[in-house]
ZAMARGU-4260 file (C-alpha; in steps of 0.2 Angstrom, whole numbers, plus 5000, padded with zeros to 4 digits):
<rodrens>
0) 5389/5178/5463 | 5405/5183/5454 | 5421/5184/5464 | 5434/5198/5463 | 5438/5202/5445
5) 5432/5185/5439 | 5445/5175/5448 | 5433/5162/5453 | 5425/5161/5436 | 5442/5157/5429
10) 5446/5144/5441 | 5429/5136/5438 | 5429/5136/5420 | 5447/5136/5414 | 5454/5122/5404
15) 5473/5124/5401 | 5478/5126/5383 | 5492/5113/5381 | 5496/5116/5363 | 5515/5119/5360
20) 5520/5138/5358 | 5529/5142/5342 | 5540/5158/5340 | 5525/5167/5332 | 5514/5165/5347
25) 5528/5171/5359 | 5526/5189/5355 | 5512/5201/5348 | 5512/5203/5329 | 5501/5214/5320
30) 5491/5206/5306 | 5485/5214/5290 | 5467/5218/5290 | 5455/5207/5280 | 5437/5208/5276
35) 5425/5194/5280 | 5409/5191/5271 | 5393/5198/5279 | 5403/5207/5293 | 5412/5224/5295
40) 5430/5224/5300 | 5439/5237/5311 | 5456/5240/5305 | 5471/5244/5316 | 5487/5254/5312
45) 5499/5245/5300 | 5514/5249/5310 | 5520/5235/5321 | 5530/5235/5337 | 5549/5234/5334
50) 5547/5238/5316 | 5558/5251/5308 | 5576/5256/5313 | 5584/5268/5325 | 5582/5286/5320
55) 5596/5295/5327 | 5593/5300/5345 | 5574/5300/5343 | 5571/5282/5347 | 5563/5267/5340
60) 5545/5267/5334 | 5534/5254/5343 | 5515/5253/5342 | 5504/5249/5358 | 5501/5230/5357
65) 5483/5224/5362 | 5477/5207/5367 | 5460/5202/5371 | 5456/5188/5384 | 5439/5180/5386
70) 5433/5175/5403 | 5423/5159/5405 | 5405/5159/5411 | 5404/5159/5430 | 5390/5150/5440
75) 5378/5165/5439 | 5379/5166/5420 | 5378/5147/5418 | 5361/5148/5426 | 5354/5165/5420
80) 5360/5163/5402 | 5358/5145/5399 | 5346/5148/5384 | 5357/5161/5376 | 5373/5160/5366
85) 5388/5169/5370 | 5389/5187/5363 | 5408/5184/5358 | 5415/5171/5347 | 5434/5170/5346
90) 5445/5164/5331 | 5462/5163/5340 | 5471/5156/5324 | 5466/5171/5314 | 5468/5183/5329
95) 5450/5188/5326 | 5434/5191/5337 | 5416/5191/5332 | 5404/5202/5342 | 5386/5196/5339
100) 5374/5210/5337 | 5359/5198/5335 | 5357/5180/5328 | 5360/5185/5310 | 5373/5200/5311
105) 5390/5202/5319 | 5405/5213/5319 | 5423/5206/5317 | 5438/5214/5325 | 5457/5210/5324
110) 5469/5211/5338 | 5487/5207/5341 | 5483/5191/5351 | 5466/5183/5355 | 5466/5172/5370
115) 5452/5160/5373 | 5444/5156/5390 | 5456/5140/5390 | 5472/5150/5388 | 5484/5147/5403
120) 5492/5160/5413 | 5509/5156/5406 | 5503/5158/5389 | 5495/5175/5393 | 5512/5181/5401
125) 5523/5175/5386 | 5512/5184/5373 | 5508/5199/5383 | 5521/5204/5396 | 5537/5194/5392
130) 5542/5205/5377 | 5539/5221/5388 | 5550/5213/5402 | 5564/5209/5390 | 5563/5227/5384
135) 5564/5233/5402 | 5580/5222/5405 | 5587/5230/5389 | 5585/5248/5396 | 5568/5253/5390
140) 5553/5258/5400 | 5538/5246/5399 | 5520/5246/5403 | 5508/5231/5405 | 5490/5237/5408
145) 5473/5227/5410 | 5457/5236/5405 | 5439/5229/5405 | 5422/5228/5414 | 5422/5224/5432
150) 5422/5205/5436 | 5431/5200/5419 | 5447/5194/5427 | 5459/5209/5426 | 5466/5206/5444
155) 5467/5187/5441 | 5477/5190/5425 | 5489/5203/5433 | 5490/5200/5451 | 5487/5182/5455
160) 5500/5176/5468 | 5497/5157/5464 | 5500/5151/5481 | 5487/5137/5480 | 5492/5132/5462
165) 5508/5139/5455 | 5501/5138/5437 | 5489/5152/5442 | 5504/5165/5444 | 5499/5181/5436
170) 5510/5193/5426 | 5517/5203/5441 | 5524/5187/5449 | 5531/5180/5433 | 5538/5196/5427
175) 5548/5197/5443 | 5554/5179/5441 | 5561/5183/5424 | 5570/5199/5430 | 5578/5191/5445
180) 5584/5177/5434 | 5592/5189/5422 | 5601/5202/5432 | 5617/5201/5442 | 5615/5203/5461
185) 5632/5211/5462 | 5631/5225/5449 | 5612/5227/5447 | 5597/5232/5458 | 5578/5231/5459
190) 5567/5242/5469 | 5548/5241/5469 | 5533/5253/5473 | 5515/5248/5475 | 5502/5262/5474
195) 5483/5264/5471 | 5474/5279/5463 | 5458/5281/5474 | 5446/5295/5472 | 5460/5305/5462
200) 5472/5303/5477 | 5488/5292/5476 | 5490/5281/5491 | 5504/5269/5496 | 5499/5251/5497
205) 5515/5247/5507 | 5512/5261/5520 | 5493/5265/5522 | 5498/5280/5532 | 5505/5288/5517
210) 5488/5291/5509 | 5490/5307/5499 | 5507/5306/5489 | 5511/5320/5476 | 5519/5316/5460
215) 5532/5326/5451 | 5533/5330/5433 | 5550/5334/5424 | 5547/5350/5414 | 5561/5345/5402
220) 5557/5327/5398 | 5539/5326/5404 | 5543/5310/5415 | 5532/5308/5430 | 5539/5301/5446
225) 5532/5298/5464 | 5546/5302/5475 | 5536/5301/5491 | 5531/5282/5488 | 5539/5268/5498
230) 5553/5260/5488 | 5558/5243/5493 | 5574/5234/5486 | 5570/5216/5480 | 5583/5202/5482
235) 5573/5187/5480 | 5556/5181/5474 | 5549/5177/5491 | 5551/5196/5497 | 5542/5202/5482
240) 5527/5190/5484 | 5526/5196/5502 | 5525/5214/5496 | 5511/5210/5484 | 5501/5201/5498
245) 5503/5216/5509 | 5498/5228/5495 | 5482/5217/5491 | 5477/5218/5509 | 5477/5237/5509
250) 5468/5239/5492 | 5451/5246/5493 | 5437/5234/5487 | 5418/5233/5489 | 5403/5221/5486
255) 5393/5225/5471 | 5380/5216/5461 | 5392/5213/5447 | 5407/5207/5459 | 5408/5203/5477
260) 5426/5210/5478 | 5425/5224/5466 | 5441/5235/5466 | 5437/5253/5469 | 5454/5259/5464
265) 5467/5258/5451 | 5483/5248/5457 | 5500/5253/5450 | 5515/5242/5452 | 5532/5251/5448
270) 5547/5240/5446 | 5563/5250/5445 | 5578/5241/5437 | 5595/5248/5437 | 5609/5238/5427
275) 5627/5242/5424 | 5634/5239/5407 | 5650/5243/5397 | 5647/5254/5382 | 5659/5254/5368
280) 5667/5270/5363 | 5678/5272/5347 | 5692/5284/5348 | 5701/5289/5332 | 5719/5296/5334
285) 5724/5308/5321 | 5742/5309/5315 | 5747/5322/5301 | 5729/5325/5296 | 5727/5306/5293
290) 5718/5292/5303 | 5733/5282/5309 | 5725/5270/5321 | 5708/5265/5328 | 5706/5261/5346
295) 5691/5255/5356 | 5688/5259/5374 | 5674/5255/5385 | 5664/5267/5396 | 5653/5262/5411
300) 5635/5265/5408 | 5619/5263/5419 | 5603/5258/5412 | 5588/5264/5423 | 5572/5257/5416
305) 5555/5255/5424 | 5541/5242/5422 | 5524/5248/5426 | 5510/5236/5429 | 5493/5244/5430
310) 5477/5235/5436 | 5463/5247/5431 | 5447/5247/5441 | 5433/5240/5431 | 5421/5251/5422
315) 5403/5249/5427 | 5385/5255/5424 | 5377/5261/5440 | 5360/5253/5436 | 5369/5236/5434
320) 5381/5237/5449 | 5368/5245/5461 | 5381/5257/5468 | 5374/5270/5480 | 5381/5282/5493
325) 5400/5282/5495 | 5401/5268/5482 | 5392/5279/5470 | 5405/5292/5472 | 5419/5279/5470
330) 5410/5273/5454 | 5409/5291/5447 | 5428/5293/5451 | 5433/5277/5442 | 5422/5281/5427
335) 5429/5298/5425 | 5447/5293/5426 | 5443/5279/5413 | 5434/5291/5402 | 5449/5303/5403
340) 5460/5289/5398 | 5449/5285/5383 | 5449/5303/5378 | 5468/5303/5378 | 5468/5286/5368
345) 5456/5294/5355 | 5467/5310/5353 | 5483/5299/5351 | 5474/5287/5338 | 5468/5302/5328
350) 5485/5311/5329 | 5476/5326/5337 | 5486/5341/5341 | 5480/5342/5359 | 5480/5327/5371
355) 5470/5330/5387 | 5483/5321/5399 | 5479/5333/5413 | 5461/5329/5415 | 5465/5315/5427
360) 5479/5309/5438 | 5478/5292/5430 | 5482/5299/5412 | 5496/5310/5420 | 5504/5294/5428
365) 5502/5284/5411 | 5509/5298/5400 | 5524/5289/5396 | 5514/5273/5392 | 5503/5280/5378
370) 5512/5291/5366 | 5528/5292/5376 | 5544/5282/5376 | 5538/5266/5384 | 5535/5249/5376
375) 5516/5246/5381 | 5506/5230/5380 | 5487/5231/5384 | 5476/5217/5388 | 5457/5219/5388
380) 5446/5207/5397 | 5428/5203/5392 | 5414/5191/5398 | 5403/5180/5386 | 5387/5185/5394
385) 5375/5194/5381 | 5367/5204/5395 | 5383/5214/5395 | 5385/5216/5376 | 5386/5235/5378
390) 5401/5235/5391 | 5409/5222/5380 | 5407/5232/5364 | 5414/5248/5374 | 5430/5238/5380
395) 5433/5231/5362 | 5432/5248/5354 | 5444/5255/5368 | 5457/5241/5363 | 5454/5245/5344
400) 5458/5263/5347 | 5473/5259/5358 | 5481/5249/5344 | 5483/5265/5334 | 5494/5273/5347
405) 5512/5273/5343 | 5526/5276/5355 | 5544/5281/5352 | 5554/5270/5362 | 5570/5277/5370
410) 5583/5268/5380 | 5586/5275/5397 | 5605/5275/5400 | 5617/5287/5407 | 5636/5288/5411
415) 5640/5279/5427 | 5651/5291/5436 | 5650/5282/5452 | 5656/5266/5445 | 5670/5275/5435
420) 5675/5284/5451 | 5676/5268/5461 | 5686/5260/5447 | 5698/5274/5446 | 5700/5274/5465
425) 5705/5256/5464 | 5717/5259/5451 | 5724/5274/5460 | 5726/5263/5476 | 5735/5250/5466
430) 5747/5263/5459 | 5750/5270/5476 | 5754/5253/5483 | 5765/5249/5468 | 5774/5266/5470
435) 5777/5263/5488 | 5783/5245/5485 | 5795/5252/5472 | 5801/5266/5483 | 5804/5254/5497
440) 5814/5243/5485 | 5824/5258/5479 | 5827/5263/5498 | 5832/5245/5502 | 5844/5244/5487
445) 5852/5261/5491 | 5855/5255/5509 | 5862/5238/5502 | 5874/5247/5491 | 5879/5259/5505
450) 5882/5244/5516 | 5891/5235/5503 | 5902/5250/5499 | 5906/5252/5517 | 5911/5233/5519
455) 5922/5234/5504 | 5931/5250/5511 | 5933/5241/5527 | 5940/5225/5518 | 5952/5236/5508
460) 5958/5244/5524 | 5961/5227/5532 | 5970/5220/5517 | 5981/5236/5516 | 5985/5234/5535
465) 5989/5215/5532 | 6000/5219/5517 | 6010/5232/5527 | 6012/5220/5541 | 6018/5206/5530
470) 6029/5219/5521 | 6037/5223/5538 | 6041/5204/5541 | 6057/5197/5535 | 6062/5179/5533
475) 6080/5173/5529 | 6084/5159/5517 | 6092/5149/5531 | 6074/5145/5536 | 6073/5133/5521
480) 6089/5124/5526 | 6083/5123/5544 | 6067/5116/5539 | 6075/5103/5527 | 6086/5098/5542
485) 6071/5096/5553 | 6062/5085/5540 | 6077/5074/5538 | 6078/5073/5557 | 6060/5068/5558
490) 6062/5054/5546 | 6077/5048/5555 | 6067/5049/5571 | 6052/5039/5564 | 6064/5025/5557
495) 6072/5024/5574 | 6055/5023/5582 | 6051/5009/5571 | 6067/5000/5575 | 6064/5003/5594
500) 6047/4997/5593 | 6053/4981/5585 | 6065/4979/5599 | 6052/4984/5612 | 6045/4966/5611
505) 6060/4961/5621 | 6064/4976/5631 | 6050/4987/5637 | 6060/5003/5641 | 6069/5005/5624
510) 6055/5014/5615 | 6051/5026/5628 | 6070/5031/5630 | 6073/5033/5611 | 6057/5043/5609
515) 6062/5055/5623 | 6079/5058/5615 | 6071/5062/5599 | 6059/5074/5607 | 6073/5083/5616
520) 6083/5085/5600 | 6067/5092/5590 | 6065/5104/5604 | 6083/5110/5602 | 6080/5112/5584
525) 6064/5123/5587 | 6074/5134/5600 | 6087/5136/5586 | 6073/5141/5574 | 6066/5154/5585
530) 6083/5162/5588 | 6085/5162/5569 | 6068/5170/5567 | 6073/5184/5579 | 6089/5187/5570
535) 6079/5188/5553 | 6068/5201/5561 | 6083/5211/5567 | 6090/5211/5549 | 6074/5217/5542
540) 6074/5232/5554 | 6092/5236/5548 | 6087/5234/5530 | 6072/5245/5533 | 6083/5259/5541
545) 6095/5257/5526 | 6081/5260/5514 | 6077/5277/5522 | 6094/5283/5518 | 6092/5281/5499
550) 6085/5297/5490 | 6077/5299/5473 | 6092/5309/5467 | 6104/5294/5467 | 6106/5287/5450
555) 6103/5269/5454 | 6091/5272/5469 | 6075/5266/5460 | 6083/5250/5453 | 6090/5246/5470
560) 6073/5249/5478 | 6064/5238/5465 | 6076/5224/5469 | 6075/5226/5487 | 6055/5226/5486
565) 6056/5210/5475 | 6068/5202/5488 | 6056/5206/5502 | 6041/5199/5493 | 6051/5183/5490
570) 6056/5182/5508 | 6038/5185/5514 | 6032/5171/5503 | 6046/5159/5510 | 6042/5165/5528
575) 6024/5161/5526 | 6028/5143/5520 | 6040/5141/5534 | 6027/5147/5547 | 6015/5134/5540
580) 6028/5120/5541 | 6033/5125/5558 | 6015/5124/5564 | 6013/5107/5556 | 6029/5101/5564
585) 6024/5108/5581 | 6007/5098/5579 | 6017/5082/5574 | 6029/5085/5589 | 6014/5086/5601
590) 6007/5070/5593 | 6023/5061/5594 | 6025/5066/5612 | 6007/5061/5616 | 6010/5044/5607
595) 6026/5041/5616 | 6018/5044/5633 | 6004/5032/5628 | 6016/5019/5622 | 6026/5020/5638
600) 6010/5019/5649 | 6004/5004/5639 | 6020/4995/5640 | 6021/4998/5658 | 6004/4990/5660
605) 6009/4975/5649 | 5997/4979/5634 | 6002/4969/5619 | 6009/4978/5604 | 5994/4976/5593
610) 5983/4984/5607 | 5995/4999/5607 | 5994/5001/5588 | 5975/5001/5589 | 5974/5015/5603
615) 5986/5026/5593 | 5977/5024/5576 | 5971/5040/5570 | 5954/5032/5566 | 5952/5022/5582
620) 5940/5027/5596 | 5949/5030/5612 | 5941/5020/5626 | 5951/5027/5641 | 5946/5043/5649
625) 5964/5047/5653 | 5968/5045/5634 | 5954/5056/5629 | 5960/5069/5642 | 5977/5068/5635
630) 5971/5071/5617 | 5962/5086/5622 | 5977/5092/5632 | 5988/5090/5617 | 5976/5100/5605
635) 5974/5113/5619 | 5993/5115/5620 | 5994/5117/5601 | 5980/5130/5602 | 5990/5140/5615
640) 6007/5139/5607 | 6003/5142/5589 | 5988/5154/5590 | 5970/5152/5583 | 5973/5165/5569
645) 5988/5156/5563 | 5979/5139/5563 | 5964/5147/5553 | 5976/5155/5541 | 5982/5138/5536
650) 5965/5133/5530 | 5969/5144/5515 | 5986/5137/5512 | 5991/5132/5494 | 5998/5116/5501
655) 5984/5102/5501 | 5993/5092/5515 | 5994/5108/5526 | 5976/5112/5523 | 5970/5095/5527
660) 5981/5095/5543 | 5974/5112/5548 | 5956/5108/5546 | 5958/5092/5556 | 5965/5103/5570
665) 5950/5115/5569 | 5938/5100/5569 | 5946/5093/5585 | 5946/5111/5593 | 5928/5113/5589
670) 5924/5097/5598 | 5927/5107/5614 | 5913/5119/5619 | 5925/5131/5627 | 5934/5134/5610
675) 5918/5136/5599 | 5915/5154/5603 | 5933/5159/5599 | 5933/5149/5583 | 5917/5157/5577
680) 5922/5175/5582 | 5939/5173/5573 | 5930/5168/5557 | 5932/5149/5558 | 5914/5145/5553
685) 5915/5156/5538 | 5932/5147/5533 | 5924/5130/5535 | 5909/5134/5525 | 5921/5141/5511
690) 5930/5125/5511 | 5914/5116/5508 | 5910/5128/5494 | 5926/5128/5485 | 5936/5112/5487
695) 5931/5095/5480 | 5944/5085/5490 | 5934/5071/5499 | 5945/5072/5515 | 5943/5091/5517
700) 5925/5090/5514 | 5923/5076/5527 | 5933/5084/5540 | 5925/5102/5537 | 5908/5094/5538
705) 5913/5086/5555 | 5919/5103/5561 | 5903/5111/5556 | 5893/5097/5565 | 5903/5100/5581
710) 5899/5119/5580 | 5881/5115/5576 | 5879/5108/5593 | 5878/5126/5600 | 5862/5134/5597
715) 5869/5151/5594 | 5880/5144/5581 | 5865/5135/5572 | 5858/5152/5568 | 5874/5158/5561
720) 5876/5142/5550 | 5859/5145/5543 | 5862/5164/5540 | 5878/5160/5530 | 5869/5147/5519
725) 5876/5132/5528 | 5861/5121/5525 | 5862/5124/5506 | 5881/5119/5506 | 5878/5104/5517
730) 5864/5099/5505 | 5875/5100/5490 | 5889/5090/5499 | 5876/5077/5503 | 5871/5076/5485
735) 5888/5075/5478 | 5897/5064/5492 | 5898/5044/5491 | 5910/5041/5506 | 5900/5035/5521
740) 5911/5045/5533 | 5907/5061/5524 | 5889/5057/5523 | 5889/5053/5542 | 5897/5070/5546
745) 5884/5079/5535 | 5869/5070/5542 | 5876/5074/5560 | 5877/5092/5556 | 5859/5093/5548
750) 5852/5083/5563 | 5859/5095/5575 | 5851/5109/5565 | 5834/5100/5565 | 5834/5102/5584
755) 5832/5121/5584 | 5813/5126/5585 | 5817/5143/5576 | 5824/5135/5561 | 5810/5123/5556
760) 5803/5133/5541 | 5820/5139/5534 | 5827/5122/5536 | 5813/5114/5526 | 5813/5129/5513
765) 5831/5127/5509 | 5830/5108/5506 | 5837/5102/5523 | 5824/5088/5525 | 5825/5082/5507
770) 5844/5082/5509 | 5843/5072/5525 | 5831/5059/5516 | 5843/5058/5501 | 5857/5053/5512
775) 5848/5036/5516 | 5854/5030/5499 | 5871/5026/5508 | 5863/5012/5519 | 5877/5012/5531
780) 5871/5010/5549 | 5881/5025/5556 | 5874/5036/5543 | 5856/5030/5545 | 5857/5033/5564
785) 5861/5051/5561 | 5847/5053/5548 | 5835/5045/5561 | 5841/5057/5574 | 5838/5072/5563
790) 5820/5065/5559 | 5817/5063/5577 | 5823/5080/5582 | 5813/5088/5568 | 5797/5079/5573
795) 5799/5084/5591 | 5801/5103/5587 | 5786/5102/5575 | 5776/5094/5589 | 5781/5107/5601
800) 5777/5121/5589 | 5759/5113/5585 | 5756/5111/5604 | 5760/5130/5607 | 5749/5135/5592
805) 5764/5141/5582 | 5761/5129/5567 | 5745/5122/5559 | 5743/5109/5545 | 5752/5093/5541
810) 5769/5089/5546 | 5783/5095/5534 | 5791/5078/5536 | 5775/5070/5528 | 5774/5083/5515
815) 5792/5080/5510 | 5789/5061/5509 | 5798/5055/5524 | 5784/5044/5531 | 5787/5028/5520
820) 5806/5028/5526 | 5801/5031/5544 | 5788/5016/5543 | 5801/5005/5534 | 5814/5008/5547
825) 5803/5008/5563 | 5808/4991/5567 | 5826/4992/5561 | 5839/4979/5569 | 5850/4993/5574
830) 5845/5000/5591 | 5849/5018/5589 | 5840/5019/5572 | 5825/5010/5579 | 5824/5021/5595
835) 5825/5037/5585 | 5812/5032/5573 | 5800/5026/5586 | 5801/5043/5595 | 5798/5052/5578
840) 5782/5041/5575 | 5775/5046/5592 | 5779/5064/5589 | 5770/5064/5572 | 5755/5055/5579
845) 5752/5067/5593 | 5743/5079/5581 | 5726/5073/5573 | 5730/5082/5557 | 5743/5069/5553
850) 5732/5054/5558 | 5725/5050/5541 | 5741/5051/5532 | 5749/5039/5545 | 5735/5027/5543
855) 5736/5026/5524 | 5755/5025/5526 | 5754/5010/5538 | 5761/5019/5553 | 5746/5013/5564
860) 5753/4996/5565 | 5770/5002/5570 | 5762/5013/5584 | 5753/4997/5590 | 5769/4987/5590
865) 5778/5002/5599 | 5765/5002/5612 | 5767/4984/5615 | 5785/4979/5612 | 5796/4995/5614
870) 5811/4992/5625 | 5809/5010/5632 | 5795/5013/5645 | 5793/5031/5641 | 5791/5029/5622
875) 5779/5014/5625 | 5768/5024/5637 | 5768/5039/5625 | 5762/5027/5611 | 5748/5020/5622
880) 5742/5038/5627 | 5741/5043/5608 | 5731/5028/5603 | 5719/5031/5617 | 5717/5050/5614
885) 5716/5050/5595 | 5698/5048/5588 | 5704/5044/5571 | 5716/5030/5577 | 5703/5023/5589
890) 5690/5022/5574 | 5703/5014/5563 | 5707/5001/5576 | 5689/4997/5579 | 5687/4995/5560
895) 5702/4983/5559 | 5697/4974/5575 | 5713/4978/5584 | 5711/4973/5602 | 5719/4986/5613
</rodrens>
């Protein structure tokens, strides 16, 4: 018994043709008709598919391509026709077929492709369907149809799923594979409908309940569509195969004498392909009647094409199939629809004025495939049995007539308004965002200019007020003489003090007595100076009142006014210098008083002379608490007597020695927390930063950096330092300085800033970490100790931020290259350096994200050493806990066989 559409026959007798395919066999080509001796040859139309050019908007001419495929003998035919030769002889190289009428006569026919019983499914697809699929991907409609007697292998050729053997995959499956491999999932789409035409009703194979679907014909274009059919979007091959399997289960089939599973309906697979392309559009700009330039733009297009694969029910003769009852009605309906299709093919082949496309729903559905705008390939299937010579002849003649039908191919594309709209919306959003950004920048700039103008106005008002105040002051020339006398007296006092000190080796009371006399004398001079100042102020008021008496009418009034103004300016300048020198003298007086008291106390306790000198040395470290309190008291006394504004004004003095002395005083005052707020509010921080920015004197930079370091111990001041660019100035100073004391001060200031959790990111961004690491070039232990303290502070703040979820990722210290220096100095001989580095390593190791970098950098060995040998119990315990809790460290220690 034959299986459905000859599938079993193919599997039983098929031998794959493994000959290599050349370019000529990959597509249909018409061959010129030729005559054979003793045979009649049926000729096809000379036009070939793809020949000719584009004729305006009418499309491209393309003939229907026809291939014939021979089914091998099945088991029944091998037994029944064993004594008879095949009625068909194929000459595949010549693309010819001989149909034997009898033993001595035969007819010869030519086709676009002749496929023997050994042709593989792959070859059938490549020569029949692949050109059509490529045209569909280019935007044309395409049709692949199988026609033939029942049981000759139409369904095997088109709809075989190939689940048992992938080489058996039919045209439907292979077509979808090529389409999915070509399209872009982001911009293109595929949707599928699977229908059957049964007893002149259109039924949905994907939804059996939808069993009477109407179709719609466009009156303008004549295109036929089935809007009521189920339309499924395809994303992958597996989904498509499942749909085919579902449709095959719903397709109507019956058992006849010719085929145990004879299809009783025409199966129609519709694949809708939608692709987005960019079409080129040439625009010519005209200037003064001449073409001035040629511009090319692109417009978005959508190509909507359709691939129709039609598996026609097999034609049959009633006396051979044995159909009766309802099957007889099915057979009549099949034969009537195929007869209507044949009539349409005949009319088209003969260029008849009337084509009866409305005689059947099948012909109306295939209107675009024959004589329309689709590229069409027809494969006709025949069997070799001489018992069915009549059906074979009818099938061959149908294919010969179909080869004469010529279609006019038209590309199916339209303007993609939706894509263009989306693109324009995106562009509009971009322009809106850009406009808002520019508007915000413009508003911010206006606000900035407004604030800057207000600040400048305020500054001018302050300067004007200060100028008026300075103009009001008057200083007499006697101040200069007084100051000179004070200087001479100070020199004499110092000489006497040296002589008294030398004599103090024998007599302990001499130096104290001499110094007390000198102090008393200097205090008298100061009182005298104050009285002179009051007298000068009274003279100024008198001069001011005299100036009011002059009028412009007096002849020499203007000249006198100019002279008086010039005289006032000179006096103001001299007064400023005198004030500076008076402040310096007061500070020196306080220092002398302090040194005298300390010398007296030391001599009373019997301290040797060299010990006294070391305690009074400006660079010495005071060991006595009384001495420290005395030092603070002396500067506080100076602070109260002179006034903060006067001291800060000396920072801008033109005299370098005055400026150095003033910055030292500010630095010592900044060491007291009680003074820091007043110094910052009075502008002292800004003045210190200005000294770092403008002066290159090493002493000024060193003392200014020390003062900033003192101020940086207060958290509120730290944010002000960062806001005024302090870290950048400290970084520049660190890069330029070579003096260890200066570098120690700078490192101390940065180390204090490293202890603020809020400044971590800004500190790193403005180069604070790299500046701190650059200071290690000095190598001085005191400098390295400050660097280690800064690294420990920064690591501690990072660890705290990571624990609270405020920071993710590797440590900034590791990213800026601090780990090698940390590992190198983890066992430094200096205890302060070693303690800070050990603490920094523990903080870095607390977070797993740093573990791999620390292992590769050698920090694991230092952590093990710290957990064993660290002198501080808290650090040692922290290191042990980290090594136990970190999976990365535990794994590495097991690999290195470190016993712990």
